N, C-alpha and C positions, 0 to 999 in steps of 0.2 A: 518641401511640401511649404506649402501654405503657410498651414499650421501646426506642421512638424518639423520647423525649421531646427528643434532642437530639443532635447526629451532630458529627465532630471526622473529618475526612479528611486524615492528621499524612505524606507521601511525600518530605520532607523534611530539612533536615539539618542539624546540631547548630551552623552557620555562624551562626548566632541570636545562640547565644550565654547564654541568656535563657529559662526555662519556667516559667512560674507553673502550678504543681502543686494550688493551690485557690484560687478568689477569692469562693469563695461563705461567708457571712457566719454562719463558728460559730469557734467558740476556737481549734481546731486547724488555724484558717490558716495557711499556710504558702505560702514562693517557696525555689525555688532557684535559683542563677546557677553557670552553667558557665563556666568559666575557662579559657581567653582569651575576654575579649568583642573584640566588632568594632565600633568607635566605637562605645561606651559605656561610662560613667564608674558609679563605684557609687553618686555621687548623682543622678544621672541614673535609675537602677536604684531609689532612694527615692524619686524626683518620678513615674516610674510608676506606681509602686504603688500611692503614696497616692491620685492621678487613676486606677488603674484597681481600687478596693475595689470590694466587693458591692457598695456603694449605687449606684457607679457603673452595676455590667453589670445589676443584676436590681431588677426591680421587682414587689416582692411576688410573689417567685416561688420561695419558702419556702413557702406554702401546697400548691402544684403542681395547684391548682385550674381550673379554666377557669369555669366556671359562672357562670354571669349574668351574665359578662362582656359586652362592646360586641360585638354581631355584624350585619354587613350582608348584605342579602341575595345573591345570588351570580348574577349574568350570565350564563350558563353559556354563551352566545354569545362572552363573554370582550371585547364590545367598549366598558368601559368607562373613557375615559383618563382619566376623575378618580380611582376605584377605583385603577387601574391606576399611577399615578403620584404619588398624593398623602403618599408617602413620601419624594420628590425635591423638591429646592428650583430653580427657576425655571434656576436654571445648570447643573444635573445634566439637567436634561431639554433646555436645548439642545445640551451633551455630549452626549449620548446620542444626538439626534437626526445630529451633526456622526459623529459615532463612525459607526455603522450607516449612512450616505450613503459615508465611505469605505471601510468592505467590503464596498460595492457596488458596489467598480472592480476588475475583474479584475489588472488591470497592481500595483495597491498590494499586494492578495492575495498573489497569484504572486511579486510579491519584498517580501515587506514583512518576512524580518530582515538582506538585504542595506540593504534601506534605511534599517531600523533602525541598524544601525553604521554607515553611512555617514554617519545624521545624525549619530551620537554621536562621528565623528568631525568633522566640519564643527564643531559647535558646543559644541560642548565638555561635558565632562560635568557642570556645573549648571546650564547651559541644557540641554541634552538631559531629564535627570532632571525641570527646570523643565514642558516642554514634552510628556515621556511623561503627566506627574500632570496634567495638562491634558486631555489626550485621552484614550487608550487605555490607561495603566494607571489613569488615575482613575477611567477608567468601569468594567472588567472586575477589579482587583485594590482591595483594603480597604483596605491599610496596607501598611508597612514590616517590623512587626512584632507583638507581641500587644497590646502597650500602642497599639498608634497603630489599630488596628482597634475597639478600646473602642467607640468616640461609633456607630459601623458596626453594631454589635451590637447598642447599643442600640436605635436605632431601627428596628432591624429587628424586634424584638420590641414593641418601642412601634404598632408595624403588624401584627401578630399574625402576623410568619415568626421561625422560628428558622436558627440558624446549623450551616455544614457546616463546619468549619474545615480550609482544603489550603495548606499548606505549600509554595508553587508553584515551588522552584528547581528545576532540571532541569540536569543536565551537558548542555554546548552539541559533541557528539562529531561528530566527521566520520566519515562513510560509511565512509570505508578503516576507523578507529578502532573502528567500531561491528561493522562486518563481522568485523574481526580479534577482536574479542571475544567474539561469539555463536560465531563460529566453532570459535574453542579452548575453548571452554567447553561443547561441544555433541557431542565427538568423546568417543571411550570412550580413557581409557589403552592400550589396546592398539592405537588406531588409529592415538595419535600415535607411540608407539616406532616401531612397525614400520607406517608407512598404505599401502606398498602388498605385504603377505605377511600374509597370515593363514594360521593354525593349521588343519591338519587337524579336530582336535579344535572347535577355533573354527565350521570350514565345518558341522561336524555340528550343533554347537548352533544356527544360524543354520536350517540344512535341518531340523530337529525343530522351532522356532521355525514355519516357514514352514510345517507340515503343520496345523497352525490359522490356517486365514484367509485364508493364502495372503498376495501379495506383498504393506506394506505401507509405500509411500513418504514417507504424509505422515509418518508419524513417524521420519523423516530430518533431518539439518542440509543443506541446502541453501544455495550462496555466492550464488545469485543472491539471496535471500530472506533473507540473513543478517543483515541491519541492517533488523530489526524494525519499524521507524517508516513504511518503504515505504509508500507511501498510506495512511497512519494520520493524523490531524487534530486527533484529539479524546480521545484514551490515552498517559498515559506509558509508559515503555519504560526496564527500566533490561539492564545492560547486566552479563553476571557478569565480575567482575574476577576477583577470588581470595576464600579461605573468608572471609581479614582483611574485609574487605570488606563481604560479608552478616554481620559481627557486628556493625559499624558501624552498617549499616541497622537490625538489631536496639534495638541505642539512640537510633536515630533514633524508632522507633515506638514504644519507652518513653517516652520521655519525652514523646511525645504522648498515650499512653494517662495518664500522669499529668497534664498538662495537661489534659486533657478531663474527670479525675477532678475537677474543680471548674470550669472557664470558661466552663461551657457551656448551664448554666441544670439541672440534672439529669444524669439516667442518660447518657453518648453512646456514639458510637460513633467508633475507629480505623481506617478501611481500610489495605488490606494486602495490596501485591503479594507472591504466593506467589515469581515468576523474583527480587525484591529476597533472598530468604533463599537463596538454593542453586542449585547447578551448574547449567542445565538440561539436561543431559543424562540427568538421575535424571528427571527429568517426563517427557521424551520414551521412557524406556523403560518408565518405569510406565505412561502413556496407551497406548505400543502394548500390554502383557502388557494390560490390561484393555478394550480391544476382541479382542483375539485373544480373551479368556476368553467374551464375546460371541457370537463365532462359533463357540466351542466349544458356547454353549449352542444355538445353533443347527442348528449339528450333530445332537448327540445327540437334542433334545427336538422340535425345529422352530420354528415361529414365530419371532421376533426379539426382541431386545432382550436386560433382563438376566434374570436367574432368579427375580428376589424376583416378577417378574409373574404369574411359571408358576403359581404355589402347589403345588410337585412334594414331595412329602416326600422322607426320604436314602435310603427301602424304593423308591420309586417312580425315582427315580434311576437307583439301583443297578440295577433290572428293565434301565432303558431302556442304561445302560452294557454290560449282561450281552447286551442284541438285536443290541447292536452289534459283539457277540465280544471284547468287553474282558472278563479276569476279572481278578481278586485287587487288588481297587480298593478293601479295606478301608478301609489307612492315609491314601487320599487322603479320603474319607466319612468318616472321625473327625474330620480338619481346617473343615467344609465350615461355613458360623454356621448355626444354624439353630430355629426355634421350633416353637411349637403347628400354626403354618398351612402350616409349609415351610421348604422350604432359601431363608437371606436371601441369601446370599454364597457362591460355591465356593470363598472361601481365609478363611484369619483375619482378615478387614480389619482388625479393636477391636486384633491389633497392632501394626498399623502405627505407632498414638501412643506405641506405643512403643520408646524412645532404641534397644534394643538388637534393634531387629527387622532379621533376617536377608535383603534381598529375593533373591538367587539362589539361598538356600536353600529358598525357600515358592510359588514360582508355578510347581509343577508342576501339569499337567491329562492324561488315559489321551488317547492319538490316536488316533481309530480310522483313521487310515491306517497308522500306525505299529504298532499293535495294541499300547503300552505307555507307561507315563508319559512324558512328554517337557516340555523345560524351557522357558518363555516367554518367557526372559529371560535375556540372553547374559551369559555370566560376570562377574560384576564384581569390580573389581581389591579388595584390602583396602581401600586407597585409599578407593576409591569407596562403598562400602559406610559407610565412614567417615563420609564427606562426604554420605550418604543418613540414617544418625544426629545429624549434624551439625544437618542441616536441619528434621526434623523436632525434634531439642532448641529449637531455634529458636523453630519454630511455639509448643511448649508453652511456653516463657518467655513469649513475649509472650500467650500464652492466662489462663496461670497468674496474672500480673499484671493482666491486666482482669478475673481475678473476683474477686481480692481489692481490686481500687480499684473494683469493682460498674460498670463499663464495661463497653462490646461490644465486639469485634471482625468487620468485614464481610473479607472476602476478595474480591476483583477476580476477574472474569472476563478470560480471556486466550484467545492464541489457539488453537485447536480443537486443536494436535496437544499443547498442555501437560492444556488446560483436562481429560481424560478424567480426571487423575493429581490436576488442582489439585482437583475436585469430590470426588473421594472420599476425598483428606485432610482436605479441609473436614466433610464429612460424618460419620468417625469421629470430628474434634473434637466437632461439636454431640454425637455421642451420646456423649461423655465429659464436656461439660463443660456442655452443656445440660440439668443434669435438671431444676433446681428454677427458671431461668428462663432465656431468649434470651441467649445470651453472643457466640456466634459464631455470625456470618450469611454464606449464599450468594449468588452473583450471576449471571443468567439471563442471556444474547443470546439476544434471538427472533425475530434475523434468521437462528438456527439451526432448518433442517428438526425437527430431533431438541428442541429448548427444550420444549415441552409434553412428552412421554415423559419426559424428563430429571427434571422437578420432581413432573412425578407418582410414577414413580417415589422419589426421595428423599423426599415425600410419604408413601408409602408405609412409606419404612424410620424415620419419622419415628412413625410410630404403631405400626408393629410396634414397635419397640425403644425408642416411649414417650418420647422427648424430644421437646423445644421446637425449633422450626422456623422458622427466620429467612432472607428472601431481597430481595433488591433485584430487581426487573425490568426490565432494560434493550435498547436495539433491538439495541447493540452495536456498535462503535467499530472493526472489522478485518475488514468483509465487503469489503473491496474488495481489501484483500489477500490474502485467504480463497481468494476469487475466482481473479482470479491466479495465486497456488501452484497448486491445485487443476490449473488445463487448463497449467500448464508441467509440473509432473513427473505427471502422467495419474491424479488419484485422482479418485473422484466427488468436486462441489461440497457441498458440506455446507450450503450458504447459499440462503434463498425465492428466488426466479426473481425476484419483482417485488418494491419497497416494499408493495402493498398484502396478496401474501401475507405480509410480516412483522406490519403490522398484525393482521391477524386472526389469527397467530399470538401476537403478544402479547396480546389479545384473549381469546382462548381461555385461555393460558396463564394471566390473573389471573382469569379466572370461576371456572375449576377450585381455584385458590386458594380465592376468596371461597369457592366453594359448602362447602369443609373448613370454614371459617373458619364459619359460619355454623352446620354441621352439629354443629364443636364449641359453639356459644357453648348452642344449644340443649340438650345435653347435659351442661351445666354447665361446662365447658372451656374459658372462653375466653382468650384471649391465648395458644392455646398455637402460633400460629401469627402472623405478623407480613409485613405487606410493603410496599417504597416501589416506588411508581410513581415512576421516574427518566426523565422524559420530556419533551422541549420541544414532543411533536405536542399540541398542543389539542382533535383528536379521538381520541386515546387517554384524557387527562387526563378529559375528557366521557365514555367512555364507560365511564370507571372510576366516576366519583359516580353515573349514571344507573344501575351494576350495586348499585350499591351500596344507594340506596334500593331495588330491586326486588327482592334477596336478605334486604335487612332488617338489614342493615351501617354504623352508623351511627358519624360522627367522635367521637362520643362512647365508641366502645369501643377506639380507640383501637389499631386495629389495622392502619390504611392510611394512609400519609400518601404526600405527595407532593415531590418536590425538581428544582431547578433551578438552573442555575449562575447566577453574581451577573454581575448585565447585560443577562443574557439569558430573554427572556419577560419580562419582571415581570406582563405583562397578564394573566398568567399565575398566577403566584407568591401577588401581593398578596391580591387579590380571591379566593381560597383561604383564605390566612389569617385577613382579614377577615369572614369569612363563618362561621369557626370548624374549617374542615379543618385539619388537618397538615400543616402547608406548610412548606421548608425553603429555604434557598439557600445552596449550595456558597461558601465566602468566601473564597478565596484571596488569599494576602499573602505578601510577603518583598522584601527588596529590588528595585531599579528594575532595573539592570544584571543582576541573578540568574532574574529570571521575565520576561527576551525570547522566551526559548523556547516558556512557558508564553502569553506573550500572539500569539505569529506562531500557537501552532496555532488559539486562538481565533479571530481573522482569518479563517483558512483554514474555520471552520467554521462561519463567517457567512454565508460564501460559497457556502456548499453548501445554507444552506437561505434561498435571496434569497425566497420566497413569508414566513416567517415575518419578515423582516427588511424588507420592504413593506410587509405591516398593523404592524408596530412604529413603522418611521416612522411611519405615515398613523396612529397613535393621539400620537404623539409630538409631531406638530402640530396636532392637535385640542388639545391639552391647552395647548400653546405660547397659539395662538388664545383659549381659552375665560380665561388667565391675562392676557393682555392686556386683555380684551373687559373684560375684570370687576375691571379694577387691581388684581391680585394677583399684579404681578411681583416682586415684594420677599414674596412667602411664608416661611410657614418651616415645614416639616413639625413635626407637635405630636401623637403618634398613643397614643390611648385605648385600643387593644386587647392582650387579653390572651391569647401563643396557648393552643392545648389541648394 
């Protein structure tokens, strides 16, 4: 797609020591070596650069054209083993079958991390590394660094698939350490100083906030759920340590932005988790403010949701407030964000991307119960206000870097108690930076009951404020944790009740996006909305393809793309890429010993999708037998496809 031609996801570490900032064949090609290097020498660096030249990686990619290249018919039943695995050697097909067989064992999966550590202790470092490269690591991870993954990138591209790079090194924290970090990062400075004493002023402020929307326990940290990895197998988790750690994370993401500027065949994307960039307490409090503001709209106007959907003029809002018995609201109304169609936001959210934004002085609304203006957020200390400004500064730094390098940033979705704040900051970054093209993207989890409403509201804002909108649609990574937390803390479960309901939500959300894409296309404004279908569900992929045909959006429009993880659902990704659709693989890489947590999560995730494993194993066995019968045991992949 036009602004998703290449994607990079880098949540990694600077431990690798070397970054490729530009691997494209142009006169300004350059690289940067970050010292000190680990297990790396200057001679090796020169050799790697020589072997990782642009001609090694790209094949006629400079033109950016895919028209006239080879295209195969697409079997939308995804039952063609030859098309699925023609990019693999026979050994790789056999290895995949072995790995999926092991993933079918409940005992191995549930104890995988302990077993891997035991094997490492028994076999020693060298033998353990060889064993992992021959099994799980070799199947799910492309290589140890940006140079060793080059052959994988070349082969993927030759079979019509583009890369999404993911430096997959993760901290292996104990549960105790994770809980400690999360709890300390989620309580206010006042609570830390006097956990059992609350001032009268603080009690009054808390009572004021509660008068708008009542109690909201979901936006308070709870020790039982302080380890945010609880019941989560498919998402990386950052735990706040201090501001210095957040600054280091910015440096890591900046390295990724520089790498993606030249390493992935055109414009790329770096995925960022906002919890890596600031104190979680601030996201919790801002999320609570947003939800209380929505309750305020319901109380004053009736209905449900954001004020933007009400098409209410400032004069009508003033009248509603007067009817509710609230006078002297001129100052409040002066700050609302509005356009010719009516009020867009109750607060001057555009100021949130200003690094001088003060949280405590901004979020005040007229209370129907109190009959006066009340504060929706507890008073923050000067230190906490500074921390918030630091977080916004870090996000601005990353987006500005992306803008300068002509690459993109995709903000990952996280838990619902953080998500209102994450989405609001992301949308304001879109408004600020997505003026001429999509630079900032948001992620939407369709297991949530409000997913369609959230996407529709954000599309409305993009339309009314005239900026480009980009989104990744996923089912979501936190559903089991969300359900358990809601039940324990006594607030409504935010998730859809069944898998089928989640699929329906996904399909309806995608259809709404597609409908708006077609409307813009018909009006001569193509490429203002772009969507990634990030799903391993073949029914959802099939639905998207059929809906594209029905509505009249073609692969060549470059506004819809599909993405799956390396080592998972090859029977979906490769046939799509070979048929001319925009298809991606998330390509994890990193040293063997440092990606064990990632491999552990992949094993657990595969255990949860046994139906998919069963189908992939069946197709792998068919391909093995086909090669045996046709005498192609030593088949060597040699693709002739060009990705969209």
